[in-house]
C-alpha positions in Angstrom: 0.0 0.0 0.0 1.5 3.3 -1.0 1.9 5.8 1.8 0.4 9.3 1.1 3.3 11.5 2.1 2.8 15.2 2.1 4.4 17.3 -0.6 5.7 19.6 2.2 8.3 17.2 3.6 9.4 13.6 3.1 11.7 11.5 5.2 15.4 11.5 4.5 16.7 8.2 3.2 19.8 8.5 5.4 19.2 11.0 8.2 21.8 12.1 10.7 20.9 11.4 14.3 20.0 14.6 16.2 20.9 15.2 19.8 18.3 16.3 22.3 18.7 20.0 23.4 18.9 18.6 27.0 20.7 15.3 26.5 21.2 14.7 30.2 18.9 14.5 33.2 19.1 17.0 36.0 21.2 14.5 37.8 23.7 14.5 35.0 22.9 11.1 33.4 22.3 10.5 29.7 18.6 10.6 29.0 17.6 7.2 27.7 15.1 6.1 25.1 13.2 2.8 24.7 11.4 1.6 21.6 8.4 -0.7 20.9 8.2 -1.9 17.3 5.3 -3.9 15.7 5.5 -5.9 12.5 4.6 -9.2 10.9 6.3 -11.8 8.7 8.7 -13.4 11.1 8.4 -15.7 14.1 9.6 -14.6 17.5 12.6 -16.8 17.5 13.8 -15.5 14.1 13.4 -11.9 15.3 15.3 -12.7 18.5 18.2 -14.1 16.5 18.4 -11.0 14.4 18.3 -8.7 17.4 21.1 -10.7 19.0 23.2 -10.3 15.9 23.2 -6.5 16.4 23.1 -6.2 20.2 24.8 -9.4 21.4 23.7 -11.6 24.2 21.9 -14.8 25.0 18.3 -15.7 23.9 16.0 -17.5 26.3 12.3 -17.9 26.8 10.2 -17.0 29.8 7.1 -18.6 31.3 4.8 -16.6 29.0 6.6 -17.9 25.9 8.2 -14.5 25.3 11.7 -14.5 23.7 14.2 -12.6 25.8 17.5 -11.4 24.6 19.8 -10.6 27.5 22.6 -8.3 26.2 25.5 -7.6 28.5 26.0 -4.2 26.9 22.4 -3.0 26.5 20.0 -4.9 28.8 17.0 -7.1 28.2 15.0 -7.1 24.9 11.6 -8.7 24.8 10.2 -10.2 21.6 6.6 -11.6 21.6 3.4 -12.0 19.6 1.2 -9.2 20.6 -1.8 -11.3 21.8 -2.7 -13.6 24.7 -4.7 -16.0 22.4 -3.2 -19.4 22.6 -0.2 -18.5 24.6 1.4 -21.7 25.9 -1.3 -23.8 24.2 -0.5 -27.0 22.3 -0.1 -26.2 18.6 -2.8 -28.8 17.7 -5.4 -27.3 20.1 -8.0 -24.8 18.9 -6.2 -22.1 20.8 -2.9 -23.1 19.3 -4.3 -23.2 15.8 -6.0 -19.8 16.3 -2.7 -18.3 17.4 -0.9 -19.8 14.3 -3.6 -18.4 12.0 -3.4 -15.0 13.7 0.2 -14.6 12.8 -0.8 -13.1 9.4 -2.3 -10.1 11.1 -1.1 -10.0 14.7 2.2 -8.3 15.0 5.3 -9.4 16.7 6.5 -6.8 19.1 10.1 -5.9 19.9 10.5 -4.0 23.2 14.0 -2.6 23.8 15.5 -1.8 27.1 16.4 1.9 27.8 19.1 2.8 25.3 21.4 5.7 24.8 20.0 7.6 21.7 23.2 6.9 19.7 22.1 3.2 19.8 19.1 4.1 17.6 21.5 3.9 14.6 22.0 0.2 15.6 18.2 -0.3 15.7 18.0 1.1 12.2 20.6 -1.5 11.0 18.6 -4.1 12.8 15.3 -3.2 11.1 17.1 -3.4 7.7 18.0 -7.0 8.5 14.5 -7.7 9.7 13.1 -6.5 6.4 15.7 -8.5 4.4 14.5 -11.6 6.3 10.8 -11.0 5.6 9.5 -8.5 8.2 6.6 -6.4 7.0 5.4 -3.1 8.6 2.5 -0.7 8.4 2.4 -0.5 4.7 2.2 -4.3 4.1 -1.6 -4.3 4.2 -4.7 -2.0 4.4 -5.5 -2.9 8.0 -2.0 -3.2 9.4 -2.1 -0.4 11.9 1.4 -1.2 13.3 3.1 1.5 15.3 6.4 2.4 16.8 6.4 3.9 20.3 9.2 6.0 21.5 9.7 6.3 25.3 11.9 9.3 26.0 13.2 9.8 29.5 12.2 13.1 31.0 14.9 15.5 32.2 13.4 15.9 35.7 10.2 15.9 37.7 10.2 19.7 37.7 7.2 21.1 35.9 9.5 23.7 34.3 11.1 20.7 32.4 7.8 18.8 31.7 5.2 21.4 30.8 7.1 23.1 27.9 7.5 19.7 26.2 3.8 19.1 26.5 3.0 22.5 25.2 5.4 22.2 22.3 3.9 18.9 21.3 0.3 20.2 21.5 1.2 23.1 19.2 3.1 20.9 16.7 0.8 17.9 16.7 -1.3 19.0 13.7 1.9 19.7 11.8 3.5 16.3 12.7 0.3 14.5 11.5 -0.1 16.6 8.4 3.4 16.8 7.0 3.9 13.0 7.2 0.4 11.5 7.7 0.1 8.3 9.7 -1.4 5.2 8.0 -5.2 5.2 7.4 -5.7 2.1 9.6 -4.1 3.9 12.5 -6.2 7.0 12.0 -9.4 4.9 12.1 -8.3 3.1 15.3 -8.5 5.2 18.6 -5.0 4.4 19.9 -3.4 7.7 18.7 -6.2 10.2 18.9 -5.1 13.8 18.8 -5.3 16.1 21.8 -8.8 17.8 21.9 -8.6 21.3 20.6 -10.0 22.6 23.8 -6.9 21.2 25.6 -4.6 22.9 23.2 -6.4 26.2 23.9 -5.9 25.6 27.7 -2.2 24.9 27.0 -2.0 28.2 25.0 -3.9 30.3 27.5 -2.4 29.1 30.8 0.4 26.7 30.0 3.3 29.0 30.7 2.3 29.2 34.4 1.3 25.6 35.1 2.4 23.9 38.3 1.9 20.2 38.9 -1.6 20.7 40.3 -2.7 22.6 37.2 -1.0 20.0 34.9 -2.9 17.2 36.6 -6.2 19.1 36.6 -6.2 20.2 33.0 -4.7 17.1 31.5 -7.3 14.9 33.2 -10.1 17.3 32.2 -9.4 16.5 28.5 -7.4 13.3 28.5 -8.7 10.4 30.7 -7.3 7.9 28.3 -4.0 6.2 27.1 -5.1 6.8 23.5 -3.2 9.9 22.7 -0.3 10.4 20.3 1.7 11.8 23.3 0.5 9.8 26.3 1.5 11.6 29.5 -0.1 9.2 31.9 3.2 7.2 32.6 4.8 10.5 33.7 1.9 11.6 35.7 1.8 8.3 37.5 5.5 8.6 38.2 4.8 12.0 39.8 1.8 11.0 41.8 0.6 7.4 41.4 -2.2 7.7 44.0 -3.7 10.8 42.3 -3.7 9.0 38.9 -5.3 5.9 40.4 -7.9 7.9 42.3 -8.8 9.8 39.1 -8.8 7.0 36.6 -9.5 3.9 38.7 -7.8 0.6 38.0 -9.5 -0.2 34.6 -6.8 1.6 32.7 -3.5 -0.1 32.8 -0.8 2.5 33.3 2.9 1.7 33.8 4.9 4.0 36.1 7.7 5.2 33.8 9.5 8.6 33.8 9.1 8.8 30.1 7.2 10.7 27.4 5.3 7.9 25.8 5.2 9.1 22.1 2.9 6.8 20.2 2.4 8.6 16.9 4.9 7.0 14.5 4.0 4.2 12.2 6.4 1.3 11.9 6.9 1.7 8.2 9.6 -0.9 7.6 8.4 -1.3 4.0 9.3 2.3 3.1 13.0 2.7 2.2 12.7 6.4 2.9 11.6 5.8 6.5 13.8 5.1 9.5 13.8 5.0 13.3 16.3 7.8 13.4 13.9 10.0 11.2 11.1 9.5 13.8 13.5 10.3 16.6 14.6 13.5 14.9 10.9 14.6 14.7 10.7 14.1 18.5 13.9 16.1 19.0 12.3 18.9 17.1 9.5 19.0 19.6 12.0 19.4 22.4 13.9 22.1 20.5 10.7 24.1 20.4 10.1 23.4 24.1 13.5 24.9 24.8 12.6 28.3 23.2 10.3 30.3 25.5 9.8 33.1 22.9 8.8 30.6 20.2 6.4 28.8 22.6 4.6 32.1 23.5 4.5 33.0 19.8 2.9 29.7 19.0 0.4 30.2 21.9 -0.6 33.6 20.7 -1.0 32.5 17.1 -3.1 29.4 18.2 -5.5 31.6 20.1 -5.8 34.0 17.1 -6.3 31.0 14.8 -9.1 29.6 17.1 -10.8 33.0 17.2 -10.7 33.4 13.4 -14.1 32.3 12.1 -12.8 31.9 8.6 -9.8 29.6 9.4 -9.8 25.9 8.5 -7.8 23.1 10.2 -5.1 23.0 7.5 -4.3 26.7 8.1 -2.6 26.0 11.4 -0.5 23.2 10.0 0.6 25.4 7.1 1.4 28.3 9.4 3.5 26.1 11.7 5.3 24.7 8.7 6.3 28.1 7.5 7.4 29.2 11.0 9.6 26.2 11.5 11.2 26.6 8.1 11.8 30.3 8.5 13.4 29.8 11.9 15.7 27.2 10.5 14.3 24.3 12.5 13.1 22.2 9.6 13.5 21.9 5.9 12.5 19.5 3.2 13.3 16.1 4.6 14.7 17.3 7.9 16.5 19.8 9.9 17.7 23.1 8.3 
C-alpha cells in the first residue's frame, strides 16, 4: 500500500541522528530512550536471533513464551506475539491453531531496554536486516495499523522541564500529523487520537504558568485515556501514582515510567525512505521548540488567534507552523535546516 506522504516534507533516506537539546537528566545522566516496534512476517525466535546479531547476548524464553535477549551491553530485549490468544497452548489445540492463523495479522513486538540515543542507529541497521529476512510493517496491508512507540526519559520531575515539552507537542501535533500522515488504519483506530482542541487552547492560555496541580487538573479534564499520540499518563503516574489511580481507577493499565510515551509514528519498515532515526529526529524537534520560550509564547498567541478566526480551517494552522519552522531554520525538506 503506497503511503500518502505530504508534498511539504518527506523523510530523509539517510538522516543524521540529532541530539536532544537537553541530552542529560538534571542528575547528569544520559537521557535514555526505549522503543516498541510492531511488524509481521517473522516468528519470535527468528526476530530474537536478528536482534542478537546486532546487540549481542543470549536468547531465552520466559514462562509466557516471550523470547528474551539478555545483552551484556544493552540490557533485556523482549520479543513476543502481541496477543494472549493461545499463549502456551498445544499447537494442535483450537487455541494453538488460532494463534498460528493469527500470525498473518497479529504483530510481533520488539521492546527494547532503555538505550542511549546513539544506539538508535544500531536499531535502524537491525530493522534493515528484519526486512531482508521477511518482516513487513505498516504498509504491508490495508488494516496493518502497526506502530512504533518512543519512550523518552524526562529530564526531571520539575514542571519547568515537563510542561514546555507538553506545550510544544500540543502546538506541533497537527503539523506532525499533516506533513507526514500516519497510516489510514491507525487514523481509524482510537489508539493515537489527537489532543482535543480545547486542551490545546488551555495549553495556550495558561500553560506558561502551570504547576503540577494545574498540569494534573487540565490534563485529566481532557485526556482520561491512554489513547493519545503523546500519552503523558506514565509520567503523571510517576509524579503522583495515588492521584492518577484515584482519578482514573484501575481499569486503565498505566505503567509507572518517567518517560514521554510518544505513540504517533507508524512502523513503516516497508518504506525505504523511513527510519527509526527519522522519527526520533521529529521528537527532538518537539524538544527544541520546548527549549525556546519566545517561540512557545508566539505559538500560543497564534493558536488563540487562529481559534478566534471564524474563517480559518484546520489546514491553516498546519501550514502556518510549517512556515514558522522553516523560516526559523528548525526544519527543511526532509529534515533539519
